[in-house]
N, C-alpha and C positions, 0 to 999 in steps of 0.2 A: 504493499500500500503506500501511497506517496504521503510522506509527513515533514514536518520541520519546513514547510514551505520550498522544499528542493524539488523540481519538477523530476519525475521518474524515479524517486527514491524507494526502495523497499528497505524495510528494516526487519531484520531477521535474528532468530535466537537459535544459535548453533550448540549442539552438544546438551540438548535438554535431557531431562531424567525420564523415567517411564511414564511419569504423570503428565509429561509435556511442560514440567516448571524449570525454571532457572536457564542455564544457555547462556552463552556470550552474544552480546548484541553485536549486529553487524549491519554496517549500512552499504547497500548495493544501488549504485546509479546505473541503471540499466541503459540509459543513452549515454555513454562518455562523450561523445562528440560535442554534447552541450557545453562540456566544460573543458575545452582544449588545451588550456595553458597550464604549465606545471605549476606555478604559482597560484593559479585559480584553483586547481585541484586539492593543492596542500592547505590552502586556507579554507576551503569546505570541510576536508577532513578534521582540520583542527575546531573549526564552528561546531560540527556535529558531535566531536568529543567521543566517538565509539573507539574501542581498542583498534578497529581497523575499518576502513571504508574502501571499497571496491568501486573503479570504474571500469565498465563494460565496455571495451573498445571495438569488438566485433562478437557480436551475440551468437554468429553461426560457427565460429571457429574457436570459440570461447577465449579470447585474448582479453587479458586482464591487467589492470594497474592497481597495486595495492597499496594504501597509505594508511599509516598510523597517524596520529593528530600532528606528529612532527617531521616524518620521513617517508619516503617511498621504501618498500620491501620486494626483494626478488621473489619471495616464497613466504607464505603463511597458511597453516593449516585450517584454522576456522573458516577464514574467508574461502577458501576453496572447497571445503565441505558444503559451505552454505551455497555458493554459486553452483556447484554440482546439482545441489536440490533444487535451486530455483530455475537454472537454464536447462536442465534435463538433458546434459550433453555427455557423450561417452569419453570426451577428452577435454582438458581445460590447457590454456597456454599462458600461464603467468611468465614473469621476466627468467626465472630460473631455469624454465624448461617444461616440455610436456607432461602432463599429470592425468593419468587415468581415472575413470569416475566411473560409479556403478550405482545403482539402488537395489536393496532387496525388500523394498516395500516400507519397513520401519525404519531402516538404518540408510544412509547415504553414505559411500565410501570412497575414498581417493586412494591412490598408490602413488607414492613420493619417494624420492632419494633421502636417505638418513642425512648424508653430507649437506643437504640445504639446512638442516636444522643443527648444525654443528655448534653454533654460538648459545643454544638452550643447554647449558650445563646442568645436569641434575645433581642436587644436594641431597644424600640421604641423611634422614633423622631416625631417631630410635623408635619412635611409635606414632600412631596417628594423632595421639593426643599433643605430642610435642609439635607436630605439624600445625595443629590447629592453635596453639597458643603462639607461635611465632608473631612478633610485631612486624609491621610493614618496614623494611629496610629504608634508610635514606636514600635519596636518588644519587647517582653516579657510580654505583658499585656493580653495574653489570646485571644482567638477567640472574636470577635464581629461581629455579624450579626445584622447591623443597618437597620430598616425598618420603613415605615409610609404608611399609607392608601393612595392610589391614588382613589379608589372609594370603601368605605367601605361595601355598599349595596351590590355590585357586587362582592366582594371578591377580589378586585385588589390591589396588593402590590407593592410600590417600595424598593427595597432592594439592600444593598452592603455587601460584605463579606470581612473581613480582618483576615486572619490567625494569625498574630502575631508571627509567628515561628521563623523568622529570616533565613529563607531558600532560599529566593528570591521570595517567592511568596507574595508580599506585599499586593494584593488584589486577591480574588478569583472570576474569571468572573461569574460562576454559582455553588451555593454549594447545592447539594441535601439534604445531611444531615441537613443543617442548615433550609432548608424549610420544611423537616419533623418535626424538632423541633418547629418551629414558627406554624406549622399547628396543632400540638398536643396542643400548649400552648392555641392558640384560638379556637380549637375544631371546626372548619369549613374548607370547601374547599377554596382553594386560587389559585389565577393567579398572579404569582409573575414575575415581570420584574427586572431583577438583573444585575449589571455590565453594559456594554455598551448597552445591549438590548436583553440579553438571556431570554428566558421564561420557567419557571417551573410551572408544574400544580400540585396540592395535593389534596388529599381527606382524611380525617379521616375514619377509620374503627373500628370495635369492637376489644376488648381486647388489646389496647394499640398499634394497627397497624395502619399505614399510607400508603396511597398508593401515589406514585410519578412517574409523567412522564413528557417527553419531546421528542423532534425531535433530531435525530441523523445523521450526515453526516461524510463522509470521509472527512479529512481536505484537501485533494488535489485531491479528486475524486477516485473512487473505482479503485482497482488493476484489 
């Protein structure tokens, strides 16, 4: 649905729980050509204030431009899962490279290279309670993805993500790239509960690939 007075803007929640709650907000500008300038796009992403905003430059080929409130990104997990659901394409084309996409009805999945998420370094904590008690770090310390096992045998993880960029996003509700990095680090499929209760599913694949999946909903109902 169009919100915030921005033409063609859809606002999604990506990585919702089984009841459709939580999820990380994502702005998707379907007609990226309406905002052709780099500075214009960055200003809009800053004004909207979502963890990421995506400009769709070619809806048939899935060419995307991903922005945080402060910079452009070559790759990000929750924007790609959200756009895969919204655009219903078998492949997306962010700056990092081609990303396969699919849906199984409940979950939308992408397959991406773990190397694209190498800056999301996981930091292991001793327990889920320790993760939940962490204060938000001061900006400038780099990305921190704190995690602990909830049930190691079942691959269940409790996590929180702190971008540390100083751009107004003190804590990320659900971070697909960090989930990919953690999956590559551990070498196993994971069921991650992040933030207030968002759910991210992952599975490692061959040749440094990781599959990432989650539920997507419109933030305020479909248009």
